[in-house]
DOZA-117215 format. One line per 2 residues: number of its first residue (from 1); their letters; for each residue x, y, z of C-alpha. Coordinates in steps of 0.5 Angstrom, whole numbers. Example, Ala and Ser with C-alpha at 12.3 -4.5 7.8 and 13.67 -1.06 7.14 Angstrom:
<rs>
1> AS> 25 -9 16; 27 -2 14 .
</rs>
This chain:
<rs>
1> XX> 160 162 263; 160 168 268 .
3> XX> 156 173 265; 151 170 260 .
5> XX> 144 171 262; 138 171 258 .
7> XX> 132 176 260; 125 175 257 .
9> XX> 122 180 253; 114 181 251 .
11> XX> 112 185 245; 105 185 242 .
13> XX> 104 178 246; 110 175 243 .
15> XX> 115 173 247; 123 174 246 .
17> XX> 129 172 249; 135 177 250 .
19> XX> 142 177 252; 142 182 259 .
21> XX> 147 186 262; 144 184 269 .
23> XX> 150 181 272; 155 186 269 .
25> XX> 150 192 271; 151 189 279 .
27> XX> 158 191 279; 159 196 274 .
29> XX> 156 203 271; 155 201 264 .
31> XX> 151 208 263; 158 210 262 .
33> XX> 159 206 256; 158 209 249 .
35> XX> 152 206 245; 157 203 240 .
37> XX> 161 200 246; 155 197 249 .
39> XX> 153 193 242; 160 190 242 .
41> XX> 159 188 249; 153 185 248 .
43> XX> 156 181 242; 162 179 247 .
45> XX> 157 176 252; 153 173 247 .
47> XX> 159 169 244; 162 168 251 .
49> XX> 162 160 250; 166 160 244 .
51> XX> 174 160 244; 175 167 241 .
53> XX> 172 170 247; 175 171 254 .
55> XX> 172 173 261; 178 179 261 .
57> XX> 175 181 254; 168 183 257 .
59> XX> 171 186 264; 175 190 260 .
61> XX> 169 193 256; 165 193 262 .
63> XX> 170 197 266; 171 202 260 .
65> XX> 177 206 262; 178 212 257 .
67> XX> 185 213 260; 187 206 259 .
69> XX> 193 206 254; 194 199 253 .
71> XX> 191 195 246; 186 190 248 .
73> XX> 184 185 242; 177 183 242 .
75> XX> 173 179 237; 166 181 233 .
77> XX> 161 177 230; 157 181 225 .
79> XX> 150 179 225; 150 179 217 .
81> XX> 154 181 211; 153 186 205 .
83> XX> 156 186 199; 156 190 192 .
85> XX> 157 187 186; 164 190 184 .
87> XX> 167 187 191; 162 181 191 .
89> XX> 163 178 185; 170 176 187 .
91> XX> 168 174 194; 163 169 191 .
93> XX> 169 167 186; 173 166 192 .
95> XX> 168 162 195; 167 157 189 .
97> XX> 175 157 189; 175 154 196 .
99> XX> 170 149 194; 175 147 189 .
101> XX> 180 147 194; 176 143 199 .
103> XX> 174 138 194; 182 137 192 .
105> XX> 184 136 199; 179 131 200 .
107> XX> 174 135 204; 166 136 203 .
109> XX> 166 142 198; 158 143 200 .
111> XX> 161 145 207; 163 151 204 .
113> XX> 157 156 205; 156 163 208 .
115> XX> 153 161 216; 150 168 217 .
117> XX> 146 172 212; 149 175 206 .
119> XX> 146 180 201; 149 182 195 .
121> XX> 146 188 191; 148 189 184 .
123> XX> 149 196 183; 156 198 181 .
125> XX> 156 196 174; 151 201 170 .
127> XX> 155 206 166; 153 213 164 .
129> XX> 154 212 156; 148 215 155 .
131> XX> 145 222 158; 140 227 157 .
133> XX> 135 223 154; 128 220 155 .
135> XX> 131 213 153; 138 214 157 .
137> XX> 136 209 162; 133 204 158 .
139> XX> 140 204 153; 144 204 159 .
141> XX> 141 198 162; 141 194 156 .
143> XX> 149 196 155; 150 194 162 .
145> XX> 146 187 161; 150 186 155 .
147> XX> 157 187 158; 156 184 165 .
149> XX> 152 177 162; 157 173 165 .
151> XX> 158 176 171; 150 176 172 .
153> XX> 150 168 171; 155 167 176 .
155> XX> 152 171 181; 145 167 180 .
157> XX> 149 161 180; 152 163 187 .
159> XX> 145 165 189; 142 158 188 .
161> XX> 148 154 190; 150 157 197 .
163> XX> 146 157 203; 144 164 206 .
165> XX> 146 168 200; 141 173 196 .
167> XX> 142 177 190; 138 184 189 .
169> XX> 138 184 181; 141 190 177 .
171> XX> 136 196 177; 133 196 184 .
173> XX> 138 201 187; 145 202 191 .
175> XX> 147 197 196; 147 202 202 .
177> XX> 140 205 200; 137 199 199 .
179> XX> 140 197 206; 138 203 209 .
181> XX> 131 203 206; 129 195 206 .
183> XX> 135 190 209; 137 193 215 .
185> XX> 133 190 221; 136 194 227 .
187> XX> 134 188 231; 135 181 229 .
189> XX> 131 176 231; 133 168 230 .
191> XX> 129 162 232; 134 158 237 .
193> XX> 130 151 238; 123 154 242 .
195> XX> 126 161 243; 127 167 239 .
197> XX> 133 170 241; 134 178 239 .
199> XX> 140 182 239; 143 188 235 .
201> XX> 143 188 228; 150 189 226 .
203> XX> 154 188 220; 160 188 215 .
205> XX> 160 190 208; 165 190 202 .
207> XX> 164 197 201; 167 202 205 .
209> XX> 161 206 205; 157 201 209 .
211> XX> 158 206 215; 152 209 212 .
213> XX> 147 204 216; 150 207 222 .
215> XX> 145 213 221; 140 208 223 .
217> XX> 143 206 229; 146 199 226 .
219> XX> 153 198 228; 157 196 221 .
221> XX> 163 198 217; 167 196 211 .
223> XX> 172 191 211; 176 188 205 .
225> XX> 173 182 201; 177 177 204 .
227> XX> 175 179 211; 168 179 209 .
229> XX> 169 172 206; 171 170 213 .
231> XX> 166 173 216; 161 169 212 .
233> XX> 164 163 214; 163 164 221 .
235> XX> 170 167 223; 170 173 228 .
237> XX> 173 180 226; 178 181 230 .
239> XX> 180 188 232; 183 192 237 .
241> XX> 178 195 242; 177 202 239 .
243> XX> 178 209 241; 171 212 241 .
245> XX> 171 220 239; 164 223 241 .
247> XX> 162 228 237; 157 233 240 .
249> XX> 152 236 235; 148 242 238 .
251> XX> 143 248 234; 140 246 228 .
253> XX> 142 248 220; 140 255 218 .
255> XX> 135 255 212; 139 254 205 .
257> XX> 144 250 208; 143 242 207 .
259> XX> 146 236 210; 151 236 205 .
261> XX> 154 242 207; 154 239 214 .
263> XX> 157 233 212; 163 236 209 .
265> XX> 164 241 215; 164 235 219 .
267> XX> 169 231 215; 174 237 215 .
269> XX> 173 237 222; 174 230 223 .
271> XX> 180 229 218; 184 235 221 .
273> XX> 183 232 228; 185 225 226 .
275> XX> 180 219 227; 183 214 223 .
277> XX> 182 207 226; 177 210 231 .
279> XX> 169 210 232; 166 216 232 .
281> XX> 159 217 236; 155 223 235 .
283> XX> 151 225 241; 148 232 244 .
285> XX> 142 236 243; 143 237 236 .
287> XX> 141 230 234; 133 231 235 .
289> XX> 134 236 229; 137 231 224 .
291> XX> 132 226 220; 135 219 219 .
293> XX> 137 221 212; 141 227 215 .
295> XX> 144 222 220; 146 217 214 .
297> XX> 149 222 210; 154 224 216 .
299> XX> 155 216 217; 156 215 210 .
301> XX> 162 219 209; 166 216 215 .
303> XX> 171 213 210; 172 220 208 .
305> XX> 173 223 215; 177 216 216 .
307> XX> 173 213 222; 171 206 222 .
309> XX> 164 208 223; 160 214 225 .
311> XX> 154 212 229; 148 215 231 .
313> XX> 143 212 237; 137 208 237 .
315> XX> 131 213 238; 125 216 236 .
317> XX> 128 219 230; 130 212 228 .
319> XX> 123 209 229; 120 215 225 .
321> XX> 124 212 219; 122 205 220 .
323> XX> 115 207 219; 117 212 214 .
325> XX> 120 206 210; 114 202 211 .
327> XX> 117 197 216; 113 192 219 .
329> XX> 110 194 226; 111 188 230 .
331> XX> 119 189 228; 118 197 230 .
333> XX> 115 195 236; 121 190 238 .
335> XX> 126 195 236; 123 200 241 .
337> XX> 122 195 247; 129 191 246 .
339> XX> 133 198 246; 129 200 252 .
341> XX> 130 194 256; 138 193 254 .
343> XX> 140 200 255; 141 202 248 .
345> XX> 135 207 247; 137 214 247 .
347> XX> 132 220 249; 133 227 253 .
349> XX> 134 223 259; 140 219 257 .
351> XX> 146 220 260; 152 223 256 .
353> XX> 157 217 255; 165 217 257 .
355> XX> 169 218 250; 176 218 249 .
357> XX> 176 225 246; 170 230 244 .
359> XX> 169 235 239; 163 239 238 .
361> XX> 160 243 232; 154 248 232 .
363> XX> 150 247 226; 148 254 226 .
365> XX> 155 255 224; 155 251 218 .
367> XX> 155 255 211; 154 252 204 .
369> XX> 160 249 201; 163 244 196 .
371> XX> 169 240 197; 175 239 192 .
373> XX> 179 239 188; 182 233 190 .
375> XX> 180 230 197; 173 230 201 .
377> XX> 176 234 207; 178 240 203 .
379> XX> 172 244 204; 171 251 201 .
381> XX> 165 255 203; 161 256 197 .
383> XX> 162 264 196; 170 262 196 .
385> XX> 169 256 191; 171 260 185 .
387> XX> 177 264 188; 180 257 191 .
389> XX> 179 254 184; 182 260 181 .
391> XX> 188 259 186; 189 252 185 .
393> XX> 189 253 177; 194 258 177 .
395> XX> 199 253 181; 198 247 175 .
397> XX> 204 246 171; 200 246 164 .
399> XX> 196 252 165; 201 257 162 .
401> XX> 201 253 156; 194 255 155 .
403> XX> 192 261 150; 189 267 153 .
405> XX> 183 265 148; 181 259 151 .
407> XX> 181 262 158; 175 264 162 .
409> XX> 174 271 163; 172 272 170 .
411> XX> 170 278 175; 165 280 170 .
413> XX> 168 280 164; 166 277 157 .
415> XX> 168 271 154; 172 272 147 .
417> XX> 168 270 141; 168 263 138 .
419> XX> 175 262 135; 174 256 130 .
421> XX> 181 255 129; 183 254 136 .
423> XX> 184 247 139; 179 249 144 .
425> XX> 173 249 139; 167 245 140 .
427> XX> 161 244 136; 156 239 139 .
429> XX> 149 239 135; 147 247 134 .
431> XX> 152 249 139; 159 252 138 .
433> XX> 164 254 143; 171 255 145 .
435> XX> 171 250 151; 175 254 157 .
437> XX> 179 252 163; 174 251 169 .
439> XX> 169 248 165; 164 244 169 .
441> XX> 164 238 164; 160 233 169 .
443> XX> 155 235 173; 152 228 177 .
445> XX> 147 227 182; 150 221 183 .
447> XX> 148 215 189; 150 214 195 .
449> XX> 151 219 200; 146 224 198 .
451> XX> 140 220 194; 138 217 200 .
453> XX> 136 224 203; 129 227 200 .
455> XX> 131 234 203; 137 235 198 .
457> XX> 133 231 192; 127 235 193 .
459> XX> 131 241 193; 135 239 187 .
461> XX> 128 238 183; 125 245 186 .
463> XX> 131 249 183; 131 245 177 .
465> XX> 123 247 177; 124 254 178 .
467> XX> 130 254 173; 126 251 167 .
469> XX> 120 255 168; 125 261 167 .
471> XX> 127 258 161; 134 257 163 .
473> XX> 138 251 160; 145 247 162 .
475> XX> 151 249 159; 152 245 152 .
477> XX> 159 242 155; 156 239 161 .
479> XX> 154 232 162; 149 231 166 .
481> XX> 146 225 170; 141 223 175 .
483> XX> 143 216 178; 139 215 184 .
485> XX> 140 210 190; 133 207 189 .
487> XX> 127 207 185; 123 210 191 .
489> XX> 127 217 189; 124 217 182 .
491> XX> 118 215 184; 117 221 189 .
493> XX> 120 226 184; 115 224 179 .
495> XX> 109 224 184; 112 231 186 .
497> XX> 112 233 179; 119 235 179 .
499> XX> 122 230 174; 120 233 168 .
501> XX> 124 240 170; 130 236 172 .
503> XX> 130 232 165; 129 239 162 .
505> XX> 136 241 164; 139 234 162 .
507> XX> 138 231 169; 135 224 166 .
509> XX> 135 218 169; 141 214 167 .
511> XX> 141 208 172; 140 206 179 .
513> XX> 147 205 182; 154 207 183 .
515> XX> 156 211 177; 160 218 177 .
517> XX> 163 217 184; 167 210 182 .
519> XX> 169 212 175; 163 210 172 .
521> XX> 162 217 169; 162 214 162 .
523> XX> 165 217 156; 165 225 155 .
525> XX> 163 227 148; 168 226 143 .
527> XX> 169 233 141; 169 235 149 .
529> XX> 175 230 150; 178 232 144 .
531> XX> 178 239 146; 181 238 153 .
533> XX> 187 234 150; 188 239 144 .
535> XX> 188 245 148; 191 242 155 .
537> XX> 185 244 159; 184 244 166 .
539> XX> 176 242 167; 172 240 172 .
541> XX> 166 236 175; 161 237 180 .
543> XX> 158 231 183; 153 229 189 .
545> XX> 158 223 192; 163 222 197 .
547> XX> 169 221 193; 173 226 188 .
549> XX> 180 223 189; 185 225 183 .
551> XX> 184 221 177; 177 217 180 .
553> XX> 172 221 176; 174 221 169 .
555> XX> 181 221 167; 181 228 163 .
557> XX> 178 231 169; 183 234 173 .
559> XX> 179 238 179; 173 234 182 .
561> XX> 168 238 187; 163 234 192 .
563> XX> 157 238 193; 149 238 194 .
565> XX> 144 236 189; 141 243 188 .
567> XX> 148 246 187; 150 240 182 .
569> XX> 144 243 178; 146 250 179 .
571> XX> 153 249 177; 150 245 171 .
573> XX> 147 252 169; 153 256 171 .
575> XX> 158 251 167; 164 253 170 .
577> XX> 168 253 177; 171 260 176 .
579> XX> 164 263 177; 162 265 184 .
581> XX> 155 262 184; 154 265 191 .
583> XX> 154 272 188; 154 272 181 .
585> XX> 148 271 176; 148 263 174 .
587> XX> 145 266 167; 139 269 164 .
589> XX> 132 268 164; 128 268 157 .
591> XX> 127 275 158; 135 277 158 .
593> XX> 134 278 166; 140 276 171 .
595> XX> 138 270 175; 142 269 181 .
597> XX> 142 262 186; 138 266 191 .
599> XX> 132 266 186; 132 259 185 .
601> XX> 133 256 192; 127 253 195 .
603> XX> 125 255 202; 125 250 208 .
605> XX> 118 250 208; 117 248 201 .
607> XX> 122 243 201; 118 240 207 .
609> XX> 111 240 204; 114 237 198 .
611> XX> 116 231 202; 110 230 207 .
613> XX> 106 230 200; 110 225 196 .
615> XX> 114 221 201; 110 215 205 .
617> XX> 111 208 207; 106 206 202 .
619> XX> 111 208 197; 117 204 200 .
621> XX> 113 198 201; 110 198 194 .
623> XX> 118 199 191; 121 194 195 .
625> XX> 115 188 195; 119 185 189 .
627> XX> 126 187 191; 129 180 189 .
629> XX> 125 179 183; 129 182 177 .
631> XX> 128 184 170; 126 179 164 .
633> XX> 133 179 162; 135 177 169 .
635> XX> 130 172 170; 132 168 163 .
637> XX> 139 168 165; 141 160 164 .
639> XX> 146 158 170; 149 152 172 .
641> XX> 146 147 177; 153 144 179 .
643> XX> 155 144 187; 162 146 185 .
645> XX> 163 151 179; 164 149 172 .
647> XX> 168 155 170; 166 156 163 .
649> XX> 171 160 158; 170 167 160 .
651> XX> 174 173 160; 170 176 166 .
653> XX> 170 170 171; 176 165 172 .
655> XX> 178 160 177; 183 164 181 .
657> XX> 190 161 183; 190 163 190 .
659> XX> 189 156 193; 192 151 187 .
661> XX> 198 149 191; 196 150 198 .
663> XX> 197 144 202; 193 142 209 .
665> XX> 199 145 213; 202 152 212 .
667> XX> 209 153 211; 213 156 216 .
669> XX> 214 163 216; 221 165 213 .
671> XX> 226 171 212; 224 175 206 .
673> XX> 231 175 202; 234 179 197 .
675> XX> 228 183 195; 227 188 190 .
677> XX> 223 194 190; 217 194 185 .
679> XX> 214 201 187; 216 207 191 .
681> XX> 211 212 192; 209 218 197 .
683> XX> 204 220 202; 196 219 201 .
685> XX> 197 213 196; 189 211 195 .
687> XX> 187 204 194; 185 207 187 .
689> XX> 192 208 186; 193 201 187 .
691> XX> 187 197 185; 185 197 178 .
693> XX> 179 201 177; 175 205 172 .
695> XX> 176 204 164; 182 199 161 .
697> XX> 186 203 157; 188 199 150 .
699> XX> 195 200 151; 195 198 158 .
701> XX> 198 190 160; 190 189 161 .
703> XX> 188 192 155; 193 188 151 .
705> XX> 191 181 155; 184 182 153 .
707> XX> 185 184 146; 190 178 145 .
709> XX> 183 174 147; 179 177 141 .
711> XX> 176 182 146; 176 189 142 .
713> XX> 176 196 146; 169 198 146 .
715> XX> 168 191 150; 173 192 155 .
717> XX> 168 194 160; 171 197 166 .
719> XX> 176 194 171; 171 193 176 .
721> XX> 166 189 172; 172 184 171 .
723> XX> 174 183 178; 172 176 177 .
725> XX> 178 175 173; 185 175 176 .
727> XX> 189 176 170; 186 182 168 .
729> XX> 186 185 175; 193 183 176 .
731> XX> 195 187 170; 191 193 172 .
733> XX> 194 193 179; 198 200 180 .
735> XX> 196 202 173; 192 208 175 .
737> XX> 194 214 170; 195 218 176 .
739> XX> 200 214 180; 207 217 180 .
741> XX> 212 211 182; 219 214 184 .
743> XX> 222 209 181; 220 211 174 .
745> XX> 221 219 175; 218 223 170 .
747> XX> 212 218 168; 205 217 171 .
749> XX> 201 210 171; 204 203 170 .
751> XX> 212 205 170; 218 202 174 .
753> XX> 225 200 173; 227 193 174 .
755> XX> 233 192 178; 239 191 177 .
757> XX> 238 191 170; 236 198 170 .
759> XX> 230 197 164; 224 201 164 .
761> XX> 218 197 163; 211 197 166 .
763> XX> 210 195 173; 206 188 171 .
765> XX> 212 186 167; 217 188 172 .
767> XX> 213 184 177; 213 178 172 .
769> XX> 220 178 171; 222 178 178 .
771> XX> 218 172 179; 221 169 173 .
773> XX> 228 170 177; 225 168 184 .
775> XX> 226 175 187; 221 177 192 .
777> XX> 218 184 191; 216 189 196 .
779> XX> 213 196 196; 215 202 199 .
781> XX> 210 208 201; 209 214 205 .
783> XX> 204 216 210; 196 214 210 .
785> XX> 198 208 205; 192 205 202 .
787> XX> 187 210 204; 180 210 200 .
789> XX> 175 204 198; 176 197 201 .
791> XX> 178 194 195; 181 187 196 .
793> XX> 184 187 189; 189 193 192 .
795> XX> 192 187 196; 190 181 192 .
797> XX> 194 184 186; 200 185 189 .
799> XX> 200 178 192; 199 175 185 .
801> XX> 205 180 183; 210 177 188 .
803> XX> 209 183 193; 211 180 200 .
805> XX> 211 186 204; 209 193 204 .
807> XX> 213 198 208; 210 205 209 .
809> XX> 210 211 214; 202 209 216 .
811> XX> 197 205 214; 189 206 213 .
813> XX> 185 201 217; 182 196 212 .
815> XX> 188 196 207; 193 194 212 .
817> XX> 188 188 214; 187 186 207 .
819> XX> 194 186 206; 195 181 212 .
821> XX> 189 177 209; 193 176 203 .
823> XX> 199 174 206; 203 180 205 .
825> XX> 207 183 211; 205 190 213 .
827> XX> 211 194 216; 211 201 218 .
829> XX> 217 206 219; 218 208 226 .
831> XX> 216 215 228; 220 220 225 .
833> XX> 223 216 220; 221 215 212 .
835> XX> 224 212 206; 227 219 205 .
837> XX> 230 220 211; 234 214 211 .
839> XX> 236 215 204; 232 209 201 .
841> XX> 232 210 193; 229 204 191 .
843> XX> 235 201 187; 237 197 193 .
845> XX> 236 189 195; 232 188 202 .
847> XX> 232 183 207; 227 182 212 .
849> XX> 227 178 218; 222 173 219 .
851> XX> 216 175 224; 213 171 230 .
853> XX> 207 171 234; 206 178 238 .
855> XX> 213 180 235; 212 188 235 .
857> XX> 219 190 231; 223 187 226 .
859> XX> 229 188 222; 230 190 215 .
861> XX> 237 190 212; 238 194 206 .
863> XX> 244 193 201; 246 199 197 .
865> XX> 248 199 190; 255 202 192 .
867> XX> 256 196 197; 254 200 203 .
869> XX> 249 197 208; 244 199 212 .
871> XX> 240 196 218; 233 199 220 .
873> XX> 228 197 225; 221 197 223 .
875> XX> 214 196 227; 210 190 225 .
877> XX> 203 192 224; 200 185 225 .
879> XX> 196 188 231; 192 181 233 .
881> XX> 194 174 235; 188 172 230 .
883> XX> 192 177 224; 198 173 225 .
885> XX> 195 166 225; 192 169 218 .
887> XX> 199 171 216; 202 165 218 .
889> XX> 197 161 214; 199 165 208 .
891> XX> 192 168 208; 185 168 212 .
893> XX> 182 164 207; 187 159 207 .
895> XX> 186 158 214; 179 158 214 .
897> XX> 180 152 208; 184 148 213 .
899> XX> 179 149 219; 174 146 215 .
901> XX> 178 140 213; 180 139 220 .
903> XX> 173 139 222; 170 135 217 .
</rs>
């Protein structure tokens, strides 16, 4: 081993051992390296003894030439893996099925265990069924446990059966905030014989927003569940050495401008620049003005601006946060000493690194903003939001069908009198009104991006306090909710005396978990849903989350806006996106006086004083003292003690068929012959369009399947909660109500045409028919295929449907990796070519030549319905040697099983 050296590190009379850069530093100027690349370098040196790290890999990073245009493959071994329950359940299901497979093929089933620490936080299962009441939290929690009992029993079995696997029970917080506030180490310490080896805390997670931890100087990002499972089992994450974009921050935010406004501005700027597949590293004099919570807000939204990660350095700000959150003093001292000794520390004397590209933002120029109506990068300045929404609304096809009585009168006009005969008429309790276009029917302070940040939560509480004191209330059609990322949030809001005011406006606690942002917004009141549908209204949601893709928040809500928590409160008071809340009154006080946003907005000094008085390390210590201890209901769940899971009869957890027919050796890679196109789509198809998410419609294939088993619609739960049942998930693949399959013009959702019969049917039924006919299937897409969440079922579902290749103009990083992980071939049209330019209609027969290791292109032969033939050269998007190995084996987990069998 040419470069591996160890150095001694003394911290408070305890001695540690660390990988040093000594030998490299003698030859190369390592100060040129970005912070994130130094972490990758340490990782390579530490694993120099393995067969997946070559001397050249280390030298390539050490020489760090940003002018180098060659692709360099490297391996990365994360220190740990983090899961949330939606993506974590199928990961543990797969591990259980792998034990079955190893057992069947003659190996030791118990050898299948996570080799690195794995922590799962149950946070995606709570739904906002009840809201606006004192008992909303307890009612939602009771429903959550009832709905998910079978899943929770399975996870408890996994915790007791697998080594290195811990579960944070439901009701404790959201995975990213628990990670930030408690789980993150910043520096790992592992006992190795007589020594304690220290190294950077790194991770991968089965949620795209794993990047939130980058705000604390921890390198990690979201991967598909398949790739995470392999990392659990000791496989390196293979990747191309990333391009690193340096993002220079200077100045500081003006009073009245929030971290949310800042991140929406950064997201817009980075998306416009193009950072897909790249690392983004933040630096510059503006760093010092940002707290770790501010930094985490930016890092969280790396998937929204398209980067693999959005990293901040280890510095005094990070140490301050570790103290604020009650971390052990020895650990804090170790983080500082280790970072300074290894050159991972950042201060005013740190030399700027060399980046492939550099962007800049003056924080002084950030203005209050929202983003919408359909994408996080579509930022709109708050004082232009009403006008922008009205313009968007005027472009919608159905708007002309809405009668004048149902439209909101803007620009100082007055709404029409209540018309009981009109389709938009609603009565809820003592309130009667006509629902209007632009009505904010959901206002959600939801977890993830913002609720880790006390500054915006305290601001929301102070806005609510002032509004409640003036006698203002939310509009009766607004479904309000507060779903914080951890129990710490509600505690400091209560200690500050702000919770009663939030509750007065309907922002009662509904649960601790990922709710509105992932489609767990729950049902709207029946009268509201009825009015929307009958009057064909275009209504809106405002949420403090990170995702607002079409059809994601609620199927009846056409336009969705991301905003800071205090603005969510303001929109609940205003009640309509057509209102210019920056300049027009939000409403009236109890004396009939106009109240403007500026009248409610707290000063920066007031916010900081509330934080200083109510947010402390002791609070964090108290709330996390028993984080792995669940409620009485959780602790009373009975679980199997079998090593190999006994797969009880369940509609939530079923034995997946991925390994049922596999042998000890893989079949040779072959040509895809005579395939048919199952789905043909345009640009920006997200994993939300592909992977089942949200509610299950009774008339859908998944709904029909559940009803055939005696499950009534009120007990369907969500697709996410049923990710451990492949039968449900396969039927829900490509079933998003907003999916527009070009093979079924004029339709949306799960609809396609079977060829050559021409029969119209659901995508699932067409896939099953092709399988019966032994005809392989392909999918054809446009640009940015697979953007969005790191959903493994966006690859697992198509695999079970018989899809053998996806041909697109470009892919999002995680989804491309997931396709390979499930044995699906990702192919890309050459620059300037597309299905449209090549005249591909989707009714043709497709044959794709087999690919071999290192092959960059392949040929697709297209036999047209009229007898013509076309040959197209496609790029093979298997980017690394390891990825080809996984594809060759039919998937990454098949490869791992065979490796375990070889070793055992």
